C-alpha positions in Angstrom: -55.8 60.1 -16.2 -54.8 63.3 -17.7 -54.4 63.8 -21.3 -50.5 64.7 -20.7 -50.0 61.3 -18.8 -52.0 59.3 -21.4 -49.8 60.8 -24.4 -46.4 59.9 -22.5 -47.6 56.4 -22.1 -49.0 56.1 -25.6 -45.4 57.0 -27.1 -43.3 55.1 -24.9 -45.3 52.3 -26.2 -45.5 53.3 -29.8 -41.7 52.8 -30.4 -41.9 49.1 -28.7 -45.0 48.6 -30.6 -43.4 49.7 -34.4 -40.6 47.8 -33.7 -42.4 44.7 -32.9 -45.1 44.8 -35.9 -42.1 45.7 -38.4 -40.2 42.5 -37.2 -43.2 40.5 -37.2 -43.4 39.5 -33.7 -46.3 41.3 -31.7 -46.7 39.4 -29.2 -49.5 39.0 -26.5 -46.9 39.2 -24.0 -46.0 42.7 -25.5 -49.8 44.0 -25.3 -50.2 42.6 -21.9 -47.2 44.5 -20.4 -48.8 47.7 -22.0 -51.8 47.1 -20.7 -50.6 46.6 -16.9 -47.9 49.0 -17.4 -51.1 51.7 -17.9 -53.5 50.0 -15.7 -51.0 50.6 -12.7 -50.3 54.6 -13.6 -53.8 55.0 -14.1 -54.2 54.0 -10.6 -52.5 56.5 -8.3 -51.7 60.1 -9.3 -48.4 59.7 -7.2 -47.2 57.0 -9.8 -48.5 59.3 -13.0 -46.5 61.9 -11.2 -43.3 60.0 -10.9 -43.4 58.3 -14.4 -43.9 62.1 -15.8 -40.9 63.6 -13.7 -38.4 60.5 -14.6 -34.8 61.6 -15.9 -34.4 60.8 -19.7 -33.0 57.9 -21.2 -29.8 60.2 -22.2 -28.0 62.3 -19.8 -27.0 65.6 -20.9 -23.2 66.1 -20.9 -23.5 68.8 -18.4 -25.2 66.2 -16.1 -22.8 63.7 -16.1 -21.7 63.0 -12.7 -18.1 63.6 -12.2 -15.4 61.4 -10.6 -12.1 62.9 -11.8 -8.7 62.5 -10.5 -5.8 65.0 -10.0 -4.5 67.8 -8.0 -5.6 70.0 -9.8 -8.0 68.0 -12.2 -7.2 68.4 -15.8 -10.5 69.5 -16.9 -10.1 72.8 -13.9 -7.0 74.0 -16.1 -6.9 77.4 -17.7 -7.4 77.3 -21.6 -3.8 78.5 -22.1 -2.3 75.4 -19.9 -5.2 72.9 -21.7 -3.7 74.2 -25.2 0.1 74.2 -23.9 -0.3 70.2 -22.8 -2.4 69.2 -25.6 -6.0 69.0 -24.2 -7.5 71.1 -26.8 -8.9 69.8 -30.3 -6.2 71.9 -32.1 -3.2 71.1 -30.0 -3.9 67.4 -29.1 -1.4 64.4 -30.0 -1.3 61.0 -29.2 1.8 58.9 -28.6 2.0 55.4 -29.7 5.2 53.9 -29.0 6.3 50.3 -28.0 6.7 49.6 -24.4 10.6 49.7 -23.4 10.5 47.3 -20.9 8.2 44.7 -22.8 8.6 45.6 -26.5 6.0 44.7 -29.3 7.4 44.8 -32.7 6.2 48.1 -34.5 7.7 49.6 -37.9 6.3 52.8 -37.5 5.9 54.4 -33.9 4.0 57.5 -34.0 6.1 60.0 -31.8 7.5 63.7 -31.5 6.8 65.1 -35.0 5.4 61.6 -36.1 2.7 62.1 -33.0 -0.9 61.0 -34.0 -3.0 64.6 -34.1 -6.7 65.4 -34.2 -7.0 66.6 -37.9 -5.9 62.9 -38.8 -8.1 61.3 -36.4 -11.2 63.6 -38.2 -9.6 62.0 -41.4 -9.7 58.3 -39.9 -13.4 59.4 -38.9 -14.7 60.2 -42.4 -14.4 56.7 -43.4 -14.7 54.8 -39.9 -16.2 56.9 -37.3 -18.9 54.7 -35.4 -21.4 55.6 -32.4 -23.3 53.6 -29.5 -24.8 54.1 -26.3 -23.1 53.3 -23.5 -23.9 53.7 -19.9 -20.9 54.9 -18.0 -20.3 53.5 -14.2 -17.8 53.3 -11.7 -16.6 50.1 -10.2 -17.3 51.1 -6.8 -20.2 53.4 -6.9 -23.6 52.3 -6.7 -25.3 54.3 -9.4 -24.7 55.1 -13.1 -22.7 58.4 -14.0 -24.6 58.8 -17.2 -25.9 57.2 -19.8 -25.1 59.1 -23.4 -24.2 57.9 -27.5 -20.4 58.1 -27.8 -19.2 58.5 -31.2 -15.3 57.8 -32.1 -12.8 55.8 -34.5 -12.1 52.3 -33.7 -8.9 52.3 -31.9 -7.8 49.6 -33.9 -7.3 51.7 -36.7 -4.6 54.0 -35.2 -2.9 50.6 -33.7 -2.5 49.5 -37.3 -0.8 52.7 -38.4 2.4 51.6 -36.8 2.9 48.6 -38.6 3.1 45.7 -35.3 4.5 42.7 -36.9 5.0 40.6 -33.8 5.2 40.3 -29.8 2.2 42.4 -29.4 -0.2 41.0 -26.5 -1.2 44.0 -24.7 -1.9 47.9 -25.1 -1.8 49.9 -21.9 -2.9 53.4 -21.9 -2.8 56.7 -19.7 -3.9 60.4 -20.0 -2.8 63.6 -18.9 -2.3 63.9 -15.2 0.0 67.4 -14.7 3.3 65.3 -15.4 3.2 63.8 -11.9 3.9 60.0 -12.1 1.7 59.5 -9.1 -1.0 61.0 -10.2 -0.9 59.0 -13.9 -4.2 56.7 -14.0 -3.0 53.7 -16.3 -5.6 51.0 -17.8 -4.9 48.3 -20.6 -6.8 45.9 -22.5 -5.6 42.5 -24.4 -4.8 43.7 -27.9 -7.2 41.0 -29.3 -9.9 42.8 -27.9 -8.8 46.3 -29.7 -8.8 44.3 -32.9 -12.0 42.4 -32.7 -15.0 42.7 -31.7 -16.4 39.7 -30.0 -20.0 38.8 -28.6 -21.6 41.3 -30.8 -19.6 44.1 -29.0 -19.5 47.7 -30.3 -15.3 48.3 -30.8 -12.9 49.9 -28.4 -12.8 53.7 -29.7 -10.9 56.6 -29.7 -13.9 58.9 -28.1 -14.5 62.3 -29.4 -18.3 62.9 -29.3 -20.6 62.5 -26.7 -24.6 62.8 -27.8 -23.4 64.9 -30.8 -21.1 67.1 -29.2 -17.5 67.8 -28.8 -16.4 66.1 -25.8 -15.7 68.5 -23.3 -12.5 68.7 -21.2 -14.7 67.6 -17.9 -15.8 64.6 -20.0 -12.2 63.9 -20.8 -11.9 65.4 -23.8 -10.3 66.5 -26.4 -10.2 62.5 -26.9 -10.5 59.8 -24.7 -10.9 55.9 -24.6 -14.2 54.4 -24.4 -14.4 50.5 -24.1 -18.5 49.5 -24.5 -18.6 46.7 -22.0 -16.5 47.9 -19.2 -16.8 50.0 -15.9 -15.6 53.6 -16.3 -11.9 53.1 -15.0 -11.2 51.3 -18.9 -12.4 54.5 -20.4 -9.3 56.6 -19.6 -10.0 60.4 -20.1 -7.6 63.1 -21.5 -5.8 60.7 -23.8 -2.3 61.1 -24.8 -0.2 58.1 -24.5 -0.6 54.5 -25.9 1.6 51.6 -25.3 1.7 48.6 -27.2 3.5 45.7 -25.2 4.4 41.9 -24.9 3.3 42.4 -21.2 1.0 39.1 -20.6 -0.7 40.8 -17.9 -2.8 43.6 -16.8 -0.9 46.6 -15.3 -3.9 48.9 -14.3 -3.9 51.6 -11.5 -7.2 49.6 -10.5 -4.9 46.0 -9.9 -2.8 48.4 -7.4 -6.1 49.2 -5.6 -7.0 45.8 -5.2 -9.8 45.6 -8.0 -10.8 43.1 -10.4 -9.8 44.6 -13.9 -11.5 41.7 -15.9 -15.0 42.6 -15.1 -17.4 43.8 -17.7 -20.8 45.2 -16.5 -23.1 43.7 -14.0 -26.7 44.2 -14.4 -28.9 45.7 -11.2 -31.2 48.2 -10.4 -31.9 50.7 -7.7 -34.8 52.8 -6.8 -35.3 56.8 -8.3 -39.1 57.1 -6.2 -39.3 55.3 -3.2 -41.5 56.0 0.0 -40.6 57.4 3.1 -43.9 57.0 4.8 -47.1 55.9 3.7 -50.7 55.6 4.8 -52.5 52.7 5.6 -53.6 50.6 2.4 -52.8 53.5 0.3 -51.2 52.4 -3.3 -47.2 53.2 -3.1 -45.4 54.1 -6.2 -41.6 52.9 -6.8 -39.8 54.0 -9.5 -36.2 53.2 -10.8 -33.3 52.5 -13.1 -31.7 49.6 -14.1 -28.0 49.3 -15.4 -28.5 46.8 -18.3 -24.6 44.6 -18.2 -23.2 42.0 -20.4 -26.0 39.6 -19.7 -28.9 41.8 -20.3 -31.9 42.1 -18.5 -34.9 40.0 -18.1 -36.8 41.3 -14.9 -37.1 43.8 -12.2 -38.5 42.7 -9.3 -39.9 44.1 -6.1 -40.2 42.8 -2.6 -41.4 44.8 0.4 -41.2 42.9 3.7 -42.6 43.4 7.6 -39.1 45.2 9.2 -39.6 42.8 12.4 -39.4 39.1 10.6 -36.5 37.0 10.8 -35.2 37.0 7.3 -33.2 33.1 6.9 -29.7 32.7 7.5 -29.1 30.3 4.7 -30.5 32.6 2.1 -28.6 35.9 1.9 -29.2 37.1 -1.4 -33.3 36.5 -0.7 -33.6 33.5 -3.4 -37.4 32.7 -1.5 -38.5 35.8 -0.9 -42.0 36.7 -2.4 -40.3 39.0 -5.3 -43.2 40.9 -7.5 -42.5 42.0 -11.4 -42.2 45.6 -12.2 -42.9 47.0 -15.1 -39.7 47.7 -17.5 -40.5 50.8 -19.5 -40.5 50.8 -23.0 -38.2 52.7 -25.2 -39.4 56.7 -25.0 -40.2 58.8 -28.0 -37.9 61.5 -26.3 -34.3 60.3 -25.8 -33.2 63.4 -24.5 -29.3 64.0 -24.0 -29.5 67.3 -25.9 -30.4 65.8 -29.6 -32.7 67.4 -31.6 -36.5 66.7 -30.6 -34.9 63.9 -28.5 -34.1 61.6 -31.4 -30.8 59.2 -31.7 -29.1 60.2 -35.1 -29.2 57.5 -37.8 -26.2 55.2 -37.9 -26.0 54.6 -34.4 -25.2 50.8 -33.1 -28.6 49.5 -32.0 -30.6 51.4 -33.3 -32.4 51.3 -36.7 -32.3 53.6 -39.7 -35.3 55.4 -38.5 -33.6 55.9 -35.1 -35.7 53.2 -33.4 -34.1 50.3 -31.0 -33.5 47.1 -32.7 -34.5 45.5 -29.3 -35.2 46.7 -25.8 -33.8 47.5 -23.4 -30.6 48.1 -24.5 -27.4 45.6 -23.4 -24.9 47.9 -21.8 -27.0 51.0 -21.0 -30.1 52.0 -18.9 -33.6 51.2 -18.6 -36.0 53.0 -16.1 -38.7 50.8 -14.3 -42.0 51.0 -12.2 -44.1 49.3 -9.8 -47.3 49.9 -7.8 -47.9 48.3 -4.5 -52.1 48.2 -3.8 -51.1 49.2 -0.2 -50.2 48.2 3.5 -51.5 48.0 7.2 -49.8 50.2 9.7 -46.2 48.8 10.6 -42.7 49.1 9.7 -41.5 47.7 6.2 -38.3 47.2 4.1 -38.4 47.6 0.3 -35.8 45.8 -1.9 -35.5 45.8 -5.6 -33.6 43.2 -7.7 -33.0 42.1 -11.4 -32.9 38.8 -13.2 -30.5 38.9 -16.2 -31.1 37.2 -19.5 -29.1 34.2 -17.8 -31.9 33.9 -15.2 -29.2 34.8 -12.5 -31.0 37.2 -9.9 -28.9 40.3 -8.6 -26.3 40.4 -6.9 -25.5 37.1 -8.6 -23.9 35.8 -10.6 -20.5 38.0 -9.3 -21.7 39.0 -6.0 -18.4 40.6 -5.1 -17.9 44.4 -4.8 -14.2 44.0 -6.3 -15.8 43.3 -9.2 -18.5 45.9 -9.4 -21.2 47.2 -7.4 -24.3 45.0 -7.4 -25.5 45.3 -3.8 -29.5 44.6 -3.1 -31.1 48.2 -2.5 -32.8 48.5 1.0 -35.5 50.9 2.0 -37.1 51.4 5.6 -40.1 53.0 5.6 -43.5 52.9 7.8 -47.2 53.3 7.3 -48.6 55.3 9.7 
């Protein structure tokens, strides 16, 4: 193994080792994982190259995939139009009002001359700002749009400014979409989720920064909602309106499009480097990513089968297949994302005061993994990968339905010739 790769592997494991030493729980399992991972990388130069070519854990803001809606898309407007409609930091205003059809009782609606401004948001940020890592994913797309550190003010701080007194059950919100009702994209949350953070979740935030940089228009700036545990449709871009309501059910746009809007992020995985073809008895390197959903991540596993072998009809999720454990990469020394030296800033949720993760892999983010198969005889094969979450549920369970979030087991066909 060359010195560059040895340093790469050593740096990956040094973060994990320091954390466990500090907490007094450095175990044989941690050491065994390191040894197995390093041994895999030493066996094959192609796996070495795949590991060093992996994307950084954090995605550069400009490299996030874009699935924005609108004709034209709001971030495509020219600067003068953005300023006119409130899509710049110096012109942004947020209306926070009661629902006219299902009114909540509030004493101080924020609208018109009393609308909430970006300067007021920054005043709140001096005392209440939070930042946390989150992978942004579309409900119906089989790969993350990007993984970032999102910064903002808990939404509840602004809700309380309206002085609500009763009949407040739900908050729905929407952004600027060219003043065309047909283009409006709306999401909603029960007010309890906004006022309180259950299950050790970060708060729902009015977000204004991504990876320490002001939120660009393409990423939903100047201000968007970010809901830590949910898919992207809950994290509305170009936020302009917040409606406090006595409505008892969700009124999200995604409900109208036959989606399940009550589904938090799922745990699942896919490949980054996988074979198109291989030589007989030559090692086969595989790398990939895993989305760590609400139930965490315990394992990533790989299974390679002969393509013409009949599959049992009574086991559609391949639960009885001879799956093999892959290696989940430890925390990196360089997190990327545009931060200086790839370091996580202090006071980031999930990290300690030195910018080291409090656990790994982090829930609601992503991780990378690798696997090295020793080799196969000539033939046609199928490669599959899956996750096992912290509850022992194997992908695509426990929620296999597409409308509650993509989690299909990836299938890759290749030949050994």
